[in-house]
C-alpha positions in Angstrom: -9.3 18.9 17.1 -5.7 19.8 16.2 -3.9 17.0 14.4 -0.3 16.6 13.2 0.6 14.1 10.5 4.3 13.2 11.0 6.0 11.5 8.1 9.6 11.8 7.0 9.2 12.0 3.2 6.1 12.7 1.1 6.8 10.2 -1.7 4.1 8.1 -3.4 4.0 5.3 -0.8 1.0 3.8 0.9 1.3 5.8 4.2 1.6 9.1 2.3 -1.6 8.4 0.4 -3.5 7.3 3.6 -2.5 10.5 5.4 -3.6 12.6 2.5 -6.9 10.8 2.3 -7.5 11.3 6.0 -6.5 15.0 5.9 -8.9 15.7 3.0 -11.8 14.3 5.1 -10.9 16.3 8.2 -9.5 19.6 6.8 -12.8 21.5 6.9 -13.6 20.8 10.6 -10.2 20.3 12.2 -6.7 22.0 12.2 -4.3 19.9 10.2 -0.5 20.2 9.9 1.8 17.9 8.0 5.4 17.8 9.3 8.1 16.3 7.0 11.9 16.1 7.1 12.3 17.8 3.8 10.2 19.9 1.4 10.5 17.4 -1.5 8.6 14.5 -3.0 5.7 14.0 -5.4 3.1 14.0 -2.6 4.6 17.2 -1.1 3.4 19.0 -4.1 0.0 17.3 -3.7 -0.3 18.8 -0.2 0.3 22.3 -1.6 -2.2 21.8 -4.4 -4.8 20.7 -1.8 -3.9 23.7 0.5 -3.0 21.3 3.3 -0.6 23.1 5.7 2.8 21.5 5.7 6.0 22.3 7.6 9.5 21.0 6.6 12.0 20.5 9.4 14.8 20.6 6.8 16.6 17.6 8.3 18.8 15.1 6.4 18.0 12.3 8.7 14.8 11.5 10.7 16.6 10.9 14.0 18.1 14.5 13.7 14.6 15.9 13.7 13.7 15.0 17.3 14.5 18.4 18.9 13.1 20.4 15.9 9.8 18.4 16.0 9.6 18.9 19.7 9.5 22.7 19.1 6.8 22.2 16.5 4.7 20.2 19.0 5.1 22.9 21.6 4.1 25.7 19.2 1.2 23.9 17.5 -0.1 22.3 20.7 -1.9 19.3 19.0 -4.5 17.1 20.4 -3.2 14.1 18.4 -0.1 13.1 16.5 -0.2 10.4 13.8 3.0 9.1 12.4 4.2 6.4 10.0 7.2 4.1 9.4 9.6 2.8 12.1 12.3 5.5 12.1 9.7 8.3 12.0 7.6 6.7 14.6 10.6 6.3 16.9 11.6 10.0 16.5 8.0 11.1 16.9 7.6 9.3 20.2 10.9 10.8 21.5 9.9 14.3 20.4 6.5 14.0 22.1 8.1 12.8 25.4 10.6 15.7 25.4 7.8 18.2 24.6 5.8 16.8 27.5 2.7 17.2 25.4 -0.7 16.0 26.4 -1.4 15.0 22.8 -2.1 11.4 22.1 0.5 9.7 19.9 -0.6 7.1 17.4 2.1 5.3 15.4 1.2 3.4 12.2 2.9 0.4 10.6 2.4 -0.1 6.8 4.5 -3.1 6.2 5.2 -6.5 7.7 8.2 -6.1 10.0 8.9 -9.8 9.4 8.7 -9.9 5.6 9.6 -6.4 4.6 12.9 -6.3 6.6 13.9 -10.0 6.1 16.4 -9.0 3.3 17.8 -6.0 5.1 21.1 -5.9 6.9 21.4 -7.3 10.5 21.8 -3.8 11.8 18.5 -2.6 10.2 16.6 -5.7 11.4 17.9 -5.2 15.0 17.2 -1.5 14.9 13.6 -2.0 13.7 13.0 -4.7 16.3 14.4 -2.5 19.1 12.1 0.4 17.9 9.0 -1.8 18.0 9.9 -3.5 21.2 11.0 -0.6 23.3 9.4 2.6 21.8 6.1 1.5 20.3 4.8 0.6 23.8 5.3 4.3 24.7 2.7 5.3 22.1 -1.0 5.6 23.0 -1.9 3.3 20.1 -0.2 1.2 17.4 -2.2 0.9 14.2 -1.4 -1.6 11.5 -2.8 -1.6 8.0 -3.9 -5.2 8.1 -4.6 -7.9 10.7 -1.5 -9.8 9.4 0.8 -6.8 10.0 -0.7 -6.4 13.5 0.0 -10.1 14.3 3.7 -9.4 13.6 3.7 -6.4 16.0 1.9 -7.9 19.0 4.7 -10.3 20.1 7.2 -7.4 20.3 4.9 -4.7 21.7 3.6 -7.2 24.2 0.5 -5.2 24.8 -2.3 -6.6 22.6 -4.8 -4.0 23.7 -2.6 -1.2 22.5 -2.5 -2.7 18.9 -5.2 -2.5 16.3 -5.6 -2.5 12.5 -7.5 -0.2 10.1 -7.4 -1.1 6.4 -6.2 1.6 4.0 -8.6 3.7 2.0 -8.9 3.8 -1.8 -8.0 7.0 -3.6 -10.6 6.9 -6.3 -13.7 5.2 -7.5 -14.4 4.2 -11.1 -17.4 5.5 -13.0 -16.9 3.2 -16.0 -14.7 0.2 -16.5 -14.4 -2.8 -18.8 -16.7 -5.7 -18.4 -14.9 -9.0 -18.4 -18.0 -10.8 -20.0 -17.2 -9.1 -23.3 -14.0 -11.2 -23.8 -13.1 -14.8 -23.4 -9.9 -16.8 -23.2 -10.2 -17.7 -26.9 -11.1 -14.2 -28.1 -9.3 -12.8 -31.1 -8.7 -9.7 -29.1 -5.9 -9.8 -26.5 -7.0 -10.0 -22.9 -5.4 -7.1 -21.0 -3.8 -8.0 -17.7 -2.6 -5.3 -15.3 -0.1 -5.3 -12.5 0.5 -2.1 -10.4 3.6 -1.7 -8.3 7.2 -0.6 -8.6 9.8 -2.9 -9.9 11.3 -4.6 -6.8 12.0 -8.2 -5.8 9.0 -7.9 -3.4 6.6 -7.7 -6.3 8.0 -11.0 -7.7 7.4 -10.0 -11.3 9.6 -13.0 -12.3 6.7 -15.4 -11.4 4.2 -13.2 -13.2 6.3 -13.1 -16.4 6.6 -16.9 -16.3 2.8 -17.1 -15.9 2.4 -14.9 -19.0 4.7 -17.3 -20.9 2.6 -20.2 -19.7 -0.5 -18.4 -21.0 1.2 -18.1 -24.3 1.9 -21.9 -24.3 -1.8 -22.5 -23.6 -2.7 -20.3 -26.6 -4.4 -17.7 -24.4 -4.2 -14.3 -26.1 -3.2 -12.1 -23.1 -1.0 -9.1 -22.7 0.4 -7.7 -19.5 1.1 -4.1 -18.5 3.3 -3.5 -15.4 2.7 0.0 -14.1 5.2 1.2 -11.6 8.6 3.0 -11.2 11.9 1.2 -11.6 13.3 1.6 -8.1 15.6 -1.4 -8.5 17.7 -1.3 -11.7 19.3 -4.7 -11.0 15.8 -6.3 -10.8 14.7 -4.4 -13.9 17.7 -5.7 -15.9 16.9 -9.3 -14.7 13.3 -9.0 -15.7 14.2 -7.6 -19.1 16.5 -10.5 -19.8 13.7 -12.9 -18.7 11.2 -11.3 -21.1 13.6 -12.1 -24.0 14.4 -15.6 -22.7 10.7 -16.4 -22.5 10.0 -14.7 -25.9 7.1 -12.6 -24.6 8.3 -9.1 -25.5 5.2 -8.7 -27.7 3.0 -9.5 -24.7 4.6 -7.4 -21.9 4.8 -3.7 -21.4 6.8 -2.1 -18.5 4.8 1.2 -18.5 6.8 2.9 -15.7 5.5 5.4 -13.3 2.3 7.3 -14.2 0.2 10.0 -12.6 -2.8 8.7 -14.6 -3.3 5.3 -12.9 -7.0 5.6 -13.5 -6.7 5.2 -17.3 -4.8 1.9 -16.9 -7.3 0.4 -14.5 -10.1 1.6 -16.9 -8.6 -0.2 -19.9 -7.6 -3.4 -18.1 -9.6 -6.7 -18.1 -8.1 -8.4 -15.1 -5.8 -7.4 -12.3 -2.9 -9.5 -11.1 -0.8 -9.2 -7.9 2.2 -11.5 -7.8 3.9 -10.2 -4.6 6.0 -12.2 -2.3 4.6 -10.1 0.5 2.5 -7.0 1.1 1.6 -4.8 4.1 -1.9 -4.5 2.8 -2.3 -4.4 -1.0 -4.0 -1.1 -1.8 -3.9 -1.9 -5.5 -6.2 -4.9 -5.1 -8.9 -2.6 -3.6 -8.3 -0.1 -6.4 -8.8 -2.9 -8.9 -12.1 -3.9 -7.2 -13.2 -0.3 -7.3 -12.9 -0.5 -11.1 -14.9 -3.7 -11.2 -11.9 -5.7 -12.3 -11.6 -9.4 -11.6 -8.6 -10.1 -9.3 -6.0 -12.9 -9.1 -3.5 -12.5 -6.3 -0.8 -14.5 -4.5 -1.9 -15.5 -1.0 1.0 -13.6 0.5 1.4 -11.9 3.9 -0.4 -9.6 4.6 -3.6 -8.2 3.1 -4.8 -10.0 0.0 -6.6 -12.8 1.9 -8.3 -10.1 4.1 -9.3 -7.9 1.1 -10.6 -10.8 -1.0 -12.1 -12.6 2.1 -10.3 -15.9 1.4 -11.2 -16.0 -2.2 -14.8 -14.6 -2.1 -13.9 -11.6 -4.2 -11.0 -13.0 -6.3 -8.7 -15.9 -6.7 -5.7 -16.6 -4.4 -2.7 -18.7 -5.3 0.5 -19.7 -3.5 3.5 -17.4 -3.7 6.0 -18.1 -6.4 4.0 -20.7 -8.4 3.7 -19.5 -12.0 1.8 -22.6 -13.1 -1.0 -22.1 -10.6 -1.0 -18.4 -11.2 -1.5 -18.9 -15.0 -4.3 -21.4 -14.2 -6.0 -19.0 -11.9 -5.9 -16.3 -14.5 -7.5 -18.6 -17.1 -10.1 -19.7 -14.5 -10.9 -16.1 -13.6 -11.3 -15.2 -17.3 -13.6 -18.1 -18.0 -15.6 -18.0 -14.7 -15.0 -14.9 -12.5 -15.2 -15.4 -8.8 -18.0 -12.9 -8.4 -19.9 -10.3 -10.4 -18.7 -6.8 -11.2 -21.4 -5.3 -9.0 -20.2 -7.4 -6.0 -16.6 -6.3 -6.6 -17.7 -2.7 -6.7 -19.7 -3.2 -3.5 -16.7 -4.7 -1.8 -14.5 -1.7 -2.7 -17.0 0.6 -1.0 -15.9 -0.9 2.4 -12.6 0.8 1.9 -13.9 4.3 0.9 -12.0 7.3 2.3 -14.9 8.5 4.4 -15.4 5.0 6.1 -11.7 4.6 6.8 -11.5 8.2 8.1 -14.4 7.5 10.4 -12.6 4.5 11.8 -9.5 6.5 12.5 -11.5 9.3 14.1 -13.5 6.9 16.3 -10.2 5.6 17.5 -8.9 9.1 18.2 -12.1 10.0 20.2 -11.7 6.8 22.3 -8.1 7.9 23.2 
């Protein structure tokens, strides 16, 4: 089978990692081609390192790529095209129609179109709504990364049978990780909390920092590492001020972006996700893969699906730092499940299992 992965920019986002995971599984038996707008981005280099074929259209804007991608489709003659993100999905569908290709077009949505675009401009919200409502129905399949994201799409696509969801795969599996039973809430050694995600309002680190302050008030010796790039300088400045106000600078470390995420998971004792919303929440699965206990907000969409309503970790309301701190304490004292059960749950999201689900979908098309 000849497959094109169409994505505008190979950054370090969820869709990029999913596409790379799928490509690695299929590269030996199928012809793969990545098509991007530009030859830049951290994951663009990853494609080259993995010897995955990639072609840049050298376009400044995705909608200017329609005719160029049409020519790529006609030259490569794919059996299937998989794309991600609204603008790219829209351009991809138009390119395929102009190319009059027989290839099946599958568009994927990696964020809630309700939550993710709620703070955007009216123009952006109307544009995305129009894309989903009028162009997504022209695709052969619309794949969401969670059942929650799919439920946002169905009312607009108006073809429930055309929509489905496939959870994201994990990038790595831990060989060794810290055992929570070695520490307690009153241990003289600091309990290491980890949060992974770039600094943006979506991640609601404000609530998490307040929860850390509450832990301090409860005399719980816990430190927090926040791993992720600073994409919002205004938000970072606000959080830095809050750390000083709460007098927790000795307990909080903004570690920034790192290529060595594995070492952070390996050294942590408990994983916390404080997001106001998610598309899926890959980092929760990654934490489970390292055997880490998990406390997460019950945000849309993903955490409840991954943790199966609290079976594999604790869920708390969005924006409640008191309940978040209480859940962290409870998970420290009495984990929701054993490490072996967490590791077993993570296996449900392995690259080969998710790749098989995608390929089964492709074969049906």
